[in-house]
C-alpha positions, 0 to 999 in steps of 0.5 A: 767483696773488695777492700778500697782504701781511701783518705780519711776526713773529719766524717770519719771520726766516730767510725774510726773512733768506734772501731778503735775502742773495739780493736783494743778490747780484742787486741789488749785484753789481757795485755793491758790493765783493765781499766784503760779498756773500761766504759769511758774507751769510746768517748776518749777515742772519739774525743781524740779523733775529732781532735785530731781530724779537725787541727790544722797541722800547719801544711802537708808535710807536717799534717798526718794521714788518715788512710781508712779501709773501706769494704761495700761502706763500711770501715773496716780498718784504719792506719794513721801516718803521722809526720815527727819531730826527729824527721822521721814518720810514726805509723801511730795507729793500725786497726782492723775490725775484730773478726776480719783480721787476718784477710789482707786488710792490714796489710793493704794499710801497710802498705798504702802507709809505705806508699804514702812515706815513700810519696809524700816524704822521700827519704824518710823512714817509716817506723811504728811501736807495738806492745811486745805482748802483743805477739800477733802485731809483732810477728804481723809487722815481722812479716811484713818486712819491718825490722825491729830498731829498740826496745822500751817501756811506752806510756798507755792511756791512763799513765800504763807504763808497759813494754814495746818494740820500735819497728822501722822501715827503712827510707831506702826499701821504701824508696825501692818497693813503694815510690 
């Protein structure tokens, strides 16, 4: 089974929301308060993805990119790459279907996000935020060459404040390897 990375569209909102909810419930269990992962999570994620994918962001330099990992027609992962007001690009989400982690899907999505940033936004850093307690994700991003550039408190849905790290792939590294 081969995994293909493609550009996402508004038609992917439901599949992305379902995968996003399942991933949070698996990866964040015990890391975030239970109510943040409760019954309303799937509906909230669906509403967010429908809004994100239907919005007009004004042009290619300000429009986020949804990258879909697909296997035999099924969405098995996604990444969301978002231009920020400070001139950097945020890897806002990277999720792989529970049960399929560790099989290279995440790496393909990170590669696609780095390539997207290097080609569409040359000279721009790509960064992400990850919960400090999500040690599996922290180890993954470090293996993928991201450098820890900050530590702070992040606000999670529901107003929960949790410690997080910021990791960055500098523009110079992206240009060297991904343009």
